[in-house]
C-alpha positions as CSV (number, residue, x, y, z in Angstrom):
1,M,12.6,2.8,31.6
2,A,10.2,5.2,31.0
3,T,11.0,8.5,28.9
4,S,11.6,11.7,30.6
5,M,9.4,13.4,28.0
6,E,6.0,14.0,28.1
7,Y,3.5,12.1,25.8
8,R,1.5,14.2,23.3
9,F,-0.7,13.2,20.6
10,K,1.0,13.9,17.1
11,R,-1.6,14.5,14.1
12,L,0.4,14.6,10.9
13,E,4.0,14.6,12.1
14,F,6.1,11.9,11.0
15,D,8.4,9.3,12.9
16,I,10.8,7.2,11.3
17,L,10.2,3.6,12.9
18,P,13.5,1.8,13.7
19,K,15.1,-1.1,11.2
20,N,15.4,-4.6,12.1
21,P,18.8,-5.7,12.6
22,P,20.5,-7.7,11.2
23,E,19.9,-6.8,7.4
24,W,19.2,-10.3,6.2
25,D,15.9,-10.6,8.4
26,R,14.5,-7.3,6.4
27,P,12.9,-8.0,3.2
28,L,14.5,-6.7,0.2
29,C,14.2,-2.8,-0.8
30,V,11.9,-3.0,-3.7
31,I,10.5,0.2,-5.0
32,D,7.0,0.5,-6.1
33,Q,5.7,-2.4,-4.5
34,G,2.3,-3.1,-2.8
35,I,2.0,-3.2,1.0
36,A,-1.0,-4.0,3.4
37,S,-1.8,-3.6,7.0
38,N,-4.0,-3.9,9.9
39,D,-3.6,-2.3,13.1
40,D,-1.1,-5.0,14.4
41,Y,1.2,-5.4,11.4
42,L,2.4,-4.2,7.9
43,F,2.6,-7.0,5.2
44,K,4.9,-7.3,2.2
45,Y,5.1,-9.7,-0.5
46,N,8.5,-10.0,-1.3
47,R,12.0,-11.7,-1.5
48,Y,14.3,-11.8,1.4
49,R,18.1,-11.8,2.3
50,K,19.1,-15.4,3.8
51,H,22.3,-15.5,6.0
52,S,24.6,-18.3,5.6
53,A,26.4,-19.1,8.8
54,K,29.2,-21.5,7.1
55,N,30.6,-18.4,4.9
56,N,29.3,-15.8,6.9
57,S,27.4,-14.3,4.0
58,E,23.9,-13.7,2.3
59,E,22.1,-14.8,-0.5
60,L,18.7,-14.1,-2.0
61,A,16.0,-16.3,-0.7
62,N,12.7,-17.4,-2.4
63,E,9.3,-15.1,-2.7
64,T,7.8,-14.8,0.7
65,L,4.9,-13.2,2.7
66,M,6.5,-10.7,5.7
67,K,4.8,-8.8,8.4
68,Y,6.4,-5.9,10.3
69,N,5.5,-6.0,13.9
70,F,4.3,-2.6,14.8
71,I,5.0,-2.9,18.6
72,A,8.8,-4.8,18.6
73,D,9.7,-3.2,15.3
74,R,10.5,-6.3,13.9
75,W,10.0,-8.1,10.6
76,E,9.3,-11.9,10.7
77,K,8.5,-14.3,7.9
78,I,5.0,-15.9,7.5
79,K,5.2,-19.5,6.5
80,C,3.5,-19.9,3.3
81,K,2.4,-22.7,0.6
82,N,1.7,-22.0,-3.1
83,L,3.1,-18.5,-3.1
84,P,3.4,-17.0,-6.8
85,T,6.9,-17.1,-8.0
86,Y,7.4,-13.4,-9.0
87,F,6.8,-10.3,-7.1
88,Q,7.6,-7.2,-9.1
89,L,5.2,-4.6,-9.4
90,T,2.8,-6.9,-7.6
91,S,-0.7,-5.7,-5.6
92,I,-1.5,-7.0,-2.3
93,L,-4.6,-6.5,-0.5
94,M,-6.1,-7.2,2.8
95,S,-9.4,-8.1,3.5
96,G,-10.0,-8.9,7.5
97,N,-7.7,-12.2,7.7
98,F,-7.6,-12.7,4.3
99,I,-4.5,-11.6,2.2
100,I,-4.5,-11.1,-1.8
101,I,-1.8,-11.1,-3.9
102,H,-2.4,-10.3,-7.5
103,G,-0.5,-9.4,-10.8
104,G,3.6,-8.9,-11.1
105,K,6.4,-9.3,-13.2
106,D,9.7,-11.0,-12.7
107,F,13.1,-9.1,-13.0
108,E,13.4,-9.3,-16.6
109,F,9.8,-8.0,-16.9
110,I,8.8,-10.9,-19.3
111,N,5.1,-11.1,-19.9
112,E,5.1,-14.7,-19.1
113,Y,2.0,-14.9,-16.4
114,T,-1.7,-15.2,-16.8
115,F,-4.6,-13.0,-15.1
116,Q,-4.0,-14.9,-11.8
117,L,-4.7,-14.0,-8.3
118,F,-3.8,-15.8,-4.9
119,V,-6.0,-15.8,-1.8
120,G,-4.6,-16.7,1.6
121,N,-6.2,-17.0,5.0
122,L,-4.0,-16.0,7.9
123,A,-6.2,-17.3,10.5
124,K,-6.1,-20.5,8.8
125,K,-2.8,-22.7,9.0
126,N,-2.4,-26.2,7.5
127,Q,-0.7,-29.3,9.3
128,D,2.6,-28.0,8.3
129,N,1.7,-24.6,10.3
130,C,2.0,-22.8,7.0
131,V,-0.5,-20.2,5.5
132,E,-1.8,-21.9,2.4
133,F,-2.8,-19.7,-1.0
134,E,-5.2,-20.8,-3.1
135,E,-4.6,-19.6,-6.8
136,I,-7.6,-18.4,-8.8
137,C,-7.3,-18.4,-12.4
138,S,-9.5,-16.6,-15.3
139,T,-11.9,-19.6,-16.0
140,N,-14.0,-17.4,-18.7
141,G,-11.6,-16.6,-21.0
142,I,-9.8,-13.4,-20.3
143,P,-6.1,-14.1,-21.8
144,I,-4.9,-11.1,-20.1
145,T,-1.1,-10.7,-19.1
146,E,-0.5,-7.4,-17.3
147,Y,1.3,-5.9,-14.3
148,G,1.2,-2.5,-12.1
149,Q,-2.5,-2.4,-12.6
150,P,-4.6,-0.9,-9.7
151,V,-6.7,-3.2,-7.7
152,L,-9.2,-2.7,-5.3
153,I,-11.7,-4.7,-3.0
154,D,-14.9,-4.2,-1.6
155,G,-17.0,-7.1,0.2
156,K,-16.8,-10.3,-1.9
157,F,-15.7,-8.1,-5.4
158,V,-12.2,-7.4,-6.5
159,Y,-11.7,-4.8,-9.0
160,S,-8.8,-4.4,-11.6
161,L,-8.2,-1.6,-14.0
162,N,-5.6,-3.6,-15.8
163,G,-2.1,-2.2,-16.4
164,T,0.5,-2.9,-18.7
165,S,0.5,-6.0,-21.1
166,E,3.2,-6.3,-23.8
167,Y,4.0,-2.7,-23.4
168,Q,0.7,-1.5,-24.0
169,N,-1.2,0.6,-21.2
170,E,-4.7,-0.5,-20.8
171,M,-7.7,0.6,-18.8
172,D,-10.2,-2.1,-19.3
173,V,-12.2,-2.8,-15.9
174,Y,-12.3,-6.4,-14.5
175,R,-14.3,-7.3,-11.5
176,L,-13.6,-10.9,-9.5
177,D,-16.4,-12.6,-7.7
178,L,-14.5,-14.2,-4.7
179,C,-17.2,-16.5,-4.2
180,T,-17.7,-17.9,-7.6
181,K,-14.0,-17.3,-8.7
182,E,-14.8,-15.9,-11.9
183,W,-13.7,-12.7,-13.5
184,Q,-15.9,-10.3,-15.3
185,L,-15.5,-7.7,-18.0
186,L,-17.2,-4.8,-17.0
187,C,-15.9,-2.4,-19.5
188,Q,-13.4,-2.4,-22.2
189,A,-12.4,1.1,-22.4
190,R,-9.9,0.9,-25.2
191,G,-10.7,3.5,-28.0
192,K,-14.0,3.6,-26.7
193,H,-13.7,6.6,-23.8
194,P,-11.6,9.3,-24.2
195,R,-8.1,9.2,-22.0
196,T,-8.7,5.8,-21.0
197,D,-6.4,4.2,-23.4
198,E,-2.3,4.4,-23.1
199,N,-2.6,5.8,-19.7
200,L,0.1,5.2,-17.1
201,R,0.7,5.4,-13.4
202,R,-3.2,6.1,-12.8
203,E,-4.3,5.4,-9.2
204,V,-7.8,4.6,-8.4
205,A,-10.1,4.5,-5.3
206,Y,-13.6,2.5,-4.6
207,Y,-16.2,4.6,-2.9
208,D,-20.3,4.3,-3.0
209,N,-20.1,2.0,-5.9
210,H,-17.7,4.1,-8.0
211,L,-14.4,3.6,-9.1
212,Y,-12.2,7.1,-8.9
213,M,-9.3,7.4,-11.0
214,F,-7.0,10.4,-11.9
215,G,-3.3,11.3,-12.1
216,G,-0.7,9.9,-13.8
217,A,0.2,10.1,-17.6
218,H,-1.2,10.1,-20.9
219,V,1.3,8.1,-23.5
220,M,2.1,8.0,-26.6
221,I,4.0,5.2,-27.2
222,L,4.7,5.6,-31.0
223,L,5.6,9.4,-30.7
224,K,7.6,8.6,-27.2
225,N,5.9,11.2,-25.8
226,M,4.4,11.2,-22.1
227,Y,2.2,13.9,-20.8
228,L,1.0,14.1,-17.3
229,D,-2.7,14.7,-16.3
230,T,-4.1,17.3,-14.3
231,F,-5.9,16.8,-10.8
232,E,-8.4,19.2,-11.6
233,D,-10.2,16.4,-13.5
234,I,-11.4,13.2,-12.5
235,Q,-12.8,10.0,-14.1
236,V,-15.5,8.0,-12.3
237,F,-16.7,4.7,-13.1
238,D,-20.2,3.7,-12.0
239,I,-20.3,0.3,-11.2
240,S,-24.4,0.0,-11.7
241,T,-24.2,1.5,-15.2
242,N,-20.7,0.1,-16.6
243,K,-20.2,3.7,-17.7
244,W,-17.3,6.2,-17.2
245,K,-18.3,9.6,-16.0
246,Y,-15.9,12.9,-16.0
247,F,-16.1,15.6,-13.2
248,K,-14.1,18.5,-12.1
249,T,-12.4,18.6,-8.9
250,L,-12.7,21.6,-6.4
251,P,-9.9,23.4,-5.1
252,D,-8.0,23.9,-1.8
253,L,-10.3,26.8,-0.3
254,Q,-7.8,27.4,2.7
255,N,-4.6,27.6,0.5
256,S,-4.8,29.8,-2.8
257,S,-1.3,28.7,-3.9
258,P,-1.4,26.0,-5.0
259,S,-4.7,25.1,-4.6
260,Y,-4.4,21.9,-6.6
261,P,-1.7,19.2,-6.8
262,A,0.9,19.9,-9.3
263,N,0.7,17.1,-12.0
264,R,2.8,14.3,-11.2
265,C,3.7,10.4,-11.6
266,Y,5.1,8.0,-9.2
267,Y,3.4,9.5,-6.1
268,G,2.3,7.3,-2.9
269,W,-1.5,6.8,-2.9
270,A,-3.8,5.5,0.3
271,Q,-7.4,5.4,1.4
272,C,-8.2,5.5,5.0
273,P,-10.3,1.9,5.6
274,T,-12.5,3.7,8.2
275,Q,-13.3,6.8,6.5
276,P,-13.1,5.5,2.9
277,E,-14.3,9.1,1.6
278,Y,-10.7,10.2,2.2
279,V,-7.9,9.3,-0.2
280,Y,-4.3,10.8,0.5
281,M,-1.6,11.5,-2.0
282,S,1.9,12.1,-1.3
283,G,5.2,13.1,-3.2
284,G,5.7,12.0,-6.9
285,S,7.7,13.6,-9.8
286,D,6.5,15.8,-12.9
287,N,9.9,14.2,-14.2
288,V,12.0,17.2,-13.4
289,N,10.9,18.0,-9.7
290,F,10.6,15.7,-6.7
291,F,7.6,16.6,-4.2
292,S,7.4,16.0,-0.6
293,D,3.6,17.6,-0.3
294,I,0.6,15.7,0.9
295,W,-2.9,16.2,-0.2
296,R,-6.0,14.7,0.8
297,L,-9.4,14.2,-1.4
298,N,-12.7,14.1,-0.1
299,L,-14.7,11.5,-2.4
300,N,-18.0,13.0,-1.2
301,T,-17.0,16.8,-2.4
302,L,-14.2,16.0,-4.9
303,Q,-12.5,18.9,-2.9
304,W,-8.7,18.8,-2.4
305,C,-6.9,19.9,0.7
306,N,-3.4,20.7,1.1
307,L,-2.2,19.0,4.6
308,M,0.5,21.9,4.8
309,P,2.6,22.5,6.7
310,S,3.0,18.5,7.1
311,K,4.8,17.0,4.2
312,L,7.3,14.0,3.9
313,P,10.4,14.1,5.5
314,K,12.3,13.7,2.2
315,S,10.9,14.4,-1.4
316,M,10.4,10.9,-2.8
317,I,8.9,8.9,-5.4
318,L,8.0,5.3,-5.9
319,H,7.1,4.9,-2.6
320,S,4.4,2.3,-0.9
321,S,1.9,3.6,1.3
322,T,-1.2,2.0,3.4
323,V,-3.8,3.2,6.4
324,V,-4.6,1.3,9.2
325,P,-7.8,1.0,10.3
326,S,-7.4,3.2,13.3
327,G,-5.9,6.0,11.2
328,R,-2.3,6.0,11.1
329,I,-0.6,5.9,7.4
330,Y,2.6,4.1,6.4
331,Y,5.0,4.9,4.0
332,Y,7.6,2.2,3.0
333,N,10.6,2.1,0.4
334,G,10.8,4.5,-2.3
335,I,13.6,6.8,-4.0
336,V,14.6,9.9,-2.3
337,S,15.8,12.9,-3.7
338,T,18.3,15.3,-1.9
339,E,19.4,19.1,-2.3
340,S,21.7,18.4,-4.3
341,S,19.7,16.8,-6.6
342,N,21.0,13.3,-6.0
343,M,18.8,10.3,-5.8
344,Y,19.1,7.0,-3.8
345,Q,17.0,4.2,-2.6
346,K,15.8,4.1,0.7
347,D,14.2,1.5,2.8
348,D,12.8,3.6,6.0
349,M,9.3,3.1,7.3
350,M,7.7,6.3,7.9
351,C,4.1,6.7,9.8
352,A,2.0,9.5,11.0
353,W,-1.7,9.9,12.2
354,I,-3.9,11.4,9.7
355,R,-6.8,11.2,11.8
356,I,-7.9,11.3,15.5
357,P,-8.5,7.8,16.5
358,K,-10.7,6.6,19.3
359,L,-9.4,7.4,23.1
360,K,-8.8,3.6,23.5
361,A,-6.1,3.9,20.8
362,I,-4.6,7.1,22.1
363,C,-4.0,5.6,25.4
364,W,-2.5,2.5,24.1
365,D,-0.2,4.8,22.2
366,A,0.5,6.6,25.4
367,M,1.4,3.3,27.2
368,L,3.8,2.2,24.5
369,Y,5.1,5.5,24.7
370,Y,6.1,5.3,28.3
371,F,6.2,1.6,29.2
372,K,7.0,-0.6,26.1
373,D,10.5,-1.8,26.9
374,Q,9.3,-2.7,30.5
375,M,6.3,-4.3,29.0
376,L,8.2,-6.3,26.4
377,K,10.6,-7.4,29.5
378,S,8.0,-8.4,31.7
379,S,7.0,-11.6,32.5
380,L,3.5,-13.1,31.3
381,E,2.3,-13.4,35.0
382,D,3.1,-9.4,35.6
383,L,1.5,-8.3,32.3
384,Q,-1.5,-10.1,33.4
385,N,-1.4,-8.6,36.7
386,L,-1.4,-5.1,34.8
387,G,-5.1,-5.6,33.9
388,L,-4.5,-4.8,30.0
389,P,-7.2,-5.5,27.7
390,L,-7.3,-9.0,26.1
391,E,-6.4,-7.4,22.5
392,Y,-3.3,-5.7,24.1
393,Y,-2.0,-8.5,26.1
394,E,-1.8,-10.6,23.1
395,N,-0.3,-7.9,21.0
396,I,2.4,-7.3,23.6
397,T,2.8,-11.3,24.2
398,K,3.4,-11.8,20.1
399,A,6.1,-8.8,20.3
400,K,7.6,-10.2,23.1
401,T,8.9,-13.5,21.1
402,L,10.5,-11.3,18.5
403,V,12.5,-9.0,20.7
C-alpha cells in the first residue's frame, strides 16, 4: 500500500533503519568494528548469534561475513571459506567485488597474529557455493603484529599506517601490492618525524597520491597521559617522495563558533568514494563530553565545514561509518550518551544523503518510498511487466528472497 505522505528528497536528514528480527539473525553488536558498503549492501565481518531449536536458546557462532540488504532491511550470512578466526578491531575494505579483511584481535587482545590480510571475491564462488578467501602473509620480513590500524585502498595498493603492537602505538607506513602480494615499508616514522610516534585513534584518508592523517591523541605511556590533537593541523604523507609534510587546515568561514572541530577521539570517519576530496567526521569524545556534530573536510582546500544544523540523532562514540557510491552515509553500532550522562551500547543503523545523487537514484528512492511493499509482494512476472531497469529488477528479486 502506498504511503499517504508525499516523497521528498532529504539531504543530511537521518533515518534509523529497521532491525532484522529475530535477534539471532543479526551480527553481534560490536563497537569500533569496520564496515564496508556498495549501493546495495552493507558488509560486516563479525560473529553472529545462532538459535538452537532444541532448547530454544541462542549461542555464539563462528566468525562470518554478513551483509545488510538495503531494500529488504535484512541481514544475511555470506557462506565463506578461510575467513580469519578473530574479529575485534578489524579493518574491512571493498573494491568492486573484492572484500579485504586486515588485522584484528581476539577477545583477550592477545598479540598472536602476523601482518595478515585476507581477500575474497564476492562474485566468484567455489564448488561449495562459498566465497573463498585467500590469505596474504608478509613475504618480505615484516614481523609486525598489530591491530586498530587505519587501512586504505587505491587501485592495486593497500596502505596501512600500523596501529597498536604490544601496547606500543606506531605510525610506520606500509604498502601492499595486490598483484605481487608483497608488503613494502615506505616510511619508518617512529622517532624520526614529529608527532608520528605513540599516536592513538588517528584517522587517515587517501587522495591524489597522498595520505592525510589527523585528529586523535598523543599518548605518553610511561607518564600515563593522553593529549588530544587539534584539527587545525594535518599531517600529509607524500607517497611519491615517502616523506611527511605538515599543513594548517582552514576554518569554516560560514560558522564562526565553532570554526574548527573540537579536539576529540573515538569519532566516526568516512570518505565519499565518488567525491574522494570529501571526508566526513562525526561524534566522538574529548574524554568528558560526547559530540553529535558532523564535519566535512575538503582535501583540495583543507577547509572544514560544519554541516549544522544536521547532526547525529544521538551523541555517540566508537561508531562505524561508510559512504555508498551514490552518496549516502551509514552509521552502525556505537556507544550513546544520554542527557543524564548514562552510556549504553547501541546497534542501530542510521543513514542520510550527504550529496545530491543522480536523478536516476532519486527516482528509485521515490519508487521504494511509495511502492516497496507492493514490489516485494509482487510476482516475478508482474515485476517484469513494470519495465524496471535490469539492475533494479535484480535488486528487488534478491530482496524478495529475504522477506
